[in-house]
N, C-alpha and C positions, 0 to 999 in steps of 0.2 A: 368591499369598500363602501362605507356609508357616506353619502353626501347630502347636503341640504339643497333642496330645490324649491322654486316658486313657480307655479303653473297658473297662467291667466285663464279666465273662463273660456276663451275661444281657442285654446290649444290643448293637445294631449301631452301626457308625460313623454311619450315617444318623440314627439316633435321637439320638445325642450331638450331632451338628452341628445338627440341627433344633432341639433344645432350647436351644441357644446362639444361635439366630437366624442361623447362618452358612450355612444352606441352606434352600430352600423345600420344602414338602411335595410329594412326588412324586405324580403322578396315580394310579399303581398302588397307592399306600398302602404302599409298602415291600415289594413282592413281586418286585423285580428284573426287571420287564417293560419299563418305559418308558425306563429309562436316564437319567432327568433328574437323578439324584443322583450322577453320576460325578465322582470326584475322582482325584488322583494320589498314590500312595505309592511312594517310591523311583523316581520317574519313570514308573511304570506306571499306566495307567487302571484304576480300581477302582470297581465299582458299590457305593456305600457301604451300601446297605440289605442287601447280601448278605455284608458283611464284619463278622463277629462278633468280640467281645472274647473273651479278654483281649488288649489291645494297648496299648502305650505308645510314642509316637513322633510324628514329624512327618507332617502331611497337607497337601497343596497344594490350595487352592481358588481359584476364579476371582476375581480382584480386581475385575473390572468390575461384579460384582454387589453390591459393598460400598459404593459411593459414590452418593449421591443429591443432587440439587439441591433446595434449600429455598426457601420463600417469601421475597421481599425484606423487609428491615428498613428502618425510617426512617433518613434521614441523621443523622449526629451533628454536634456543634459542630465547626467548623473550628479548626485550631490553627496554630502557627508551625512545627510539625514537618513534615518531608517524608517521603515513602515510604508504604508500605502497612502498615496495622495490622490485626490479626486478633483478634476476640473468639472465645475458645475455651471452650466449655462441655463439660467432660469428665465425662460421666455414668457411672454404674455399668455400664449396658448400651449406651448410645449416646453418640456424640460429635457435637457441632454446632459449626460455625464460620461466621463472617461477616467478610468483608474490606471495609475502608474505605480511602479516600484520606485520610491524616491531615491534609493541608493544607487540603483543601476540605470534608472530612467526608462526601463522597459515598459511598453504599453501592455496592459492586462485585458481590459474589456471596456466596451462602450455600450451604454444603455439609453433608451429614450422612453419618455412617458408624457402624459398630458398634465398640464397644470390644472388641478381640480378647482382652483380658485375661479376658473372661467365660468362656473355656474352662476357667478354674480355679475357676469357681463363679458362680452366677447373682447372688449377693448379696455385699455387701462383707465380712460376717462370715466367710463361707466362704473368701474370699480371704485374710483375715487368718490364718485357720487354716492354709491352704495355705502361706502365707509362713513360718509357724512350723515347717512340716514340711520346709523346705529349698527351696521353690519361689519364694522372694522375687525372686531375680534374673531368673528366667524370666518371672514376672508383670510385672515392671517392663519387661523387654525388649519384651513384647507391647504394653504400654501405650504406650511410646515409638514402637513401630512403627506403631501406629494413628494417633498424632498426626503422624508423618512422612508417612504415607500420605495423610492428608487435606490437610495443608499443601502438599504437592507438587502437588496438584490445582489450586491457584491459579496455578501456572505463572509465578510472579514472585518477586522478592526481597521478603522480609517484614522490616520494621524492628522492629516491636513486636507482642507477643502479650499479651493479658490472659487469663490462664487461671483459670477458676473451677471448683470441684469440691466434692465432699464431703470431709471431713477425711482419710479413708483413702486415697482417690485422690491427694489433695494430698501426703500423706506418701510414697506410691509415686513420684510425679513428682519430688519433691525428694530422693529416695534416703534418706529417713529411716526408721527402724524403725517398724513398725506394732504392735509388741508391746503398747503402751499401750492398744490397742483390743481386746485379748483378754479383758479383764475390767473390771468396774465399778471406777471411774467413767468409763472410756473417755475419757481426757484426751489431747488433742493435745500433742505435744512442742513444736511451734512453731505459734503461732496469729496472729502479727503478719504484716504485709506482707513478702514476700520478693521480691527481684529477682535474677535469674540470667541468664546468657547461654545460648544453645543449646549452646555448647561445654561449659559446666559441667554442664548437664543430660544431655548425650549425645544430643541430637537431631541426628542426622546430616543434613547438608545445610543446616542452619540455625544453624551455629556462631556467627554474628555477630548473630543475632536476639536482642533483649532480651525476656525472658519475665518478666512481672509477676504475682505470685500475691497477690491481695487477702487481707485478714485472714479467719480462720475465726471462727465464733461459739463453738463448743465442742461436746463430745460428738461426735455424728454429724451435727451441723448445720454446714454449711460456707460457703465463700465464694460458692457457687452460690446459696444461699438469701439471703445478704446482698445479692446482685445483684438477686434478685427484689424484695426490699423497697425497694432504691434505685430501681428502675424505677417502682414504684408511687408512691413519695414524689415523684418527679420530675413526676408528673401532678398534684401538688398535693393528694393525699389523705393524711391523717395518721392516720386511724383505720380499721382494716380487719382482716379475717381473710384469710389466704392459705395455699394448699396447693399445693406443687409435686409433682405426682403422677408420680413416677418410681419406679425400683426401690428406692432409698433415699428414701422420701417425706418431705419436710421441710415443716413447717407452722408458722404463727405467729399470735399475737394481738398486733396492734400498735395502740397509741393514742399520743397526744401524749406521754404520760408513761411508757408501758410497752412493752417488747418481750419477749414470752414466746415461746420457740421450742421445738420438739421434732421428733423424727424417728421414723419407724416403718419396719420392714423389709417393704415391700409386695411385694417380689419383682418380676420383670420382666414380669408380665402386662400392666401399663399401657404397656409399651413394645412390646407385641405379640410378645414373645419367650417361647419355651417352650410355645407353644400350637400345636395341629396346623396351623392355617392362619394363624397370627399373623404380622404384619409391622408395621413402623413406618409412621407416617402420611406416606407418600410416594406418588408417582404410581402408580396401579393399585390402591391399597389401598381396599377397601370401607370407607367411613366412616359410612354411614347405611343402616339396614335398616328396611323398613316393609311393612305388609300392605295391599294395595289392594282387598281384598274377595274376591279370587279366588286370589291367590298372593302369595308373599313376594318383594318387590322390593328393589333396593339402588341406591346411588349410589357411584361411585368418584372418588377424587381425580384431577383432570385429565381426567375422562371417559374414562379408559383402560380397556382390557380388565382385568377383575378378576384380581388376582394373589394376594389374601389378605385377611385382616380386620385392621384396626387396632383399637385398644382401644375407641373409641366405638361401632364396629359390634358388638362383643361385648356391650356394655351394651344396645344397642337390641335385639339378637337375644334375649338372655336375658330382657329385659323382655317382649318379645312372647311368648316361650315360656311365661313365667309366666302371662301373660294368657290364653293358650289352654290352661292347665293341663297343658302338656307337661312342665313342671318343677314340682315341689312346693315347699313352703316352704323345705325344706333344700337345694334345687337339684338334686334327683335326677330323672332321666327317669322318667315314669310309663308305665303300660301302658294297653291298651284305648283307643287314640286313634282319633278319627274318620278315615275314609279320606283326606280332604284333607291332614291333617297326617301321617298314617302314610306317605304317599308320599315324604316327606322323610327318614324315619328309616332309617338303615342301621347295620350293625355295622362299625366300623373299628378295627383292631388289638385286637379282642376286647371292645370296649365300644360302647355305644349312642352314636349321633352324629346330628346334624341336618345334612343336606347342603344347603347353600344354592345351590351352583353347581358344575357339572362339565362339562368338555368333553374333547377328546382330549389336552389338555395339562395340565389342572389339576383338582384336587378341593378345594373349599373347604367346610369343615365345622366345626361346633362339637361337640366330644366331651364326654363326661362329665368327663374329667380337666380339660378347659378350664374348665368351669363351677366345679369345686372350686377351681382356682387363682385364678379371678377373685373368688370369694367370700372367699377368704383375704385377697386384696389389699384388697378392699372393706371387710372387717371391720377391717383395720388402719387405714385412712383414717378410717372412722367412729369408731373408738375414740380415735384421736388428736385429732380435732376435738371429740369429746365431753369428753375430759379437759381440753383447753385452755380450753373455754368453761364448764366446770362451776363454778357459783357465781360467775361473772364477768359483767360487762356485755358484751353482744354488740354489736359494731359494725354499721353498716348495710350494709357491703360484705363479700362473700366472693369472693375471686378464685381461679380455678383456673389454675395455670401448667403448661406442658408441652403438647406437640402433642395429647395425648389430650383435654385439656380443651377444645381449640379446636372439636371437633366433637361434644361430648357433648350429647345432647338433654335438655332440662329435664324432660320426662316420664319419661325413663329414670332420671334422678337421683332423682326423687320416688318412682317406682314400685319401685325396687330398694333404697331406704334407703341411698343412698350417703353422705348426711350426716344428722345429727340434725334432727328436724322443726323445731326452733326457730331454725334458722340461715337467713339470707337466701339467695335463689336465687343459685347461683354464677354469676359472670361469667367466661367463658373469655378468657384473655389471651395464649395462645400461649406461646412459650418466653421467659419473663421473665428467666431466668438469662442467656440469650444477649444479650437486649436490655440488661440491666444491665451486663454485661461490655463491651458496645459503648460505653456511656456513659462507662466508665472509661478508654477509649482516649485521650481528649483532656481529661481532668479528672475531678473528682468523687471522687478517691481519698481525700481528707481527709474528705469527707462520709461515705463508706463506713466509715471508721475510727471516726467519731463514732457512727454507727448501731451498730457492733459493741460499743462501750462501754456502750450502754444495754441490751444483750441479756442475758437470763437463760434458761438451758436448763431446761425442765421434764423431769424424769427419769420417763419413763413406765414403766420397769421396776419401780418400786415404787409406782406410782399405781393405787389401787383403782378410780378412775373410768375409767381406760383399760381395765382388765380387764372392767368392766361394759359399757362401750361396744363393746368388741371382740366380745363374745358377742352383743350385740344386732345388730351389723353383719354377722354371718355369715348371717343369714336374708335371704330375698328376699320 
């Protein structure tokens, strides 16, 4: 897989690729010893941690490291249609898909990959800015390449795709300008349902596939969040709070009469991207960390050899380090630690780090920079939920959507002030955007459009309650 990268003078190619989630942390910590970060430039092998900027050009990385198999989804309603349908959740950082037999409704397979467009910025605002600087076509090319890559993995003809995303990604997919997202009030050009063929979109190999883009809500709140709400409503619940914890974190307060939605730029930390040992919630990811009285222990997804930390593990570990006073209230590593804890502390890339695991192939650690990035993401989520519920009646349910929420421990939520104290304990629901998109494959599109009509977007940019909540949420 060839991708376009830009390396500033003070960074290595390895650092740039790792921050985008396109390569794992090398055991040697970027000293050119282990060779685990080798890529190709102009057909030649290059050890990326020894390749310094400035550089602008194409880099080839191994495709086999980009595709993962996900957990099964429930079957959907059968229909009179024949062929294979795919639910496609195009996130800012990651892309998830699930294939179904349209006639029987039977689930076939679920796959995950990275959104290669992230090389142009970890968040959607940066990508809008890069688009304005002349990189729009390249950004769209990488986005379509990511979608083609994952659809090809199903190795079958695909009849229909329901594609949900945030509004910026939606506009890139439809080849619409993203200029309206450069400044307030951040209004989509098109927000109604759109139907296109793969040929019209430029998805090579899927020219005859029908792509359906459900309606957007508005601002930075997209069809992915609409799918979240639809999935919960299909469970018979009409009053609830919900937070989809991704790079562009979307959340809402929904009652029988009200649908108030908002979004916050949480960054890719909840996707496990941009962190020293971060990875998505796939096989090999450490998802739970605990202390057994003598040492720090962990569990991995699929009981595989540890390959890195997904977001829930970061919360567990940060909570534990707070409890042991390794981290202070502001999230800074402290000094004069007892020997039991001090044995885990090392210096990595010039900063303090807690090393949870290492062997001849890998080094899994939490660095000071990781803690800061997580607290910024946590503060945004806390602030958004605080603003949504400020002065309003709070429902009995709070749902967390996304892979991160599936493994998050309730003690870590409470201990780290992830949510305001007056909210109910969050219920993890997995990727509701993908589940909602799957429900739209064989119906429910009219219901989704009715939900959209009830929605109002809460503008957090001018909301004093959000500012207050964000500052509160930065502490642990």
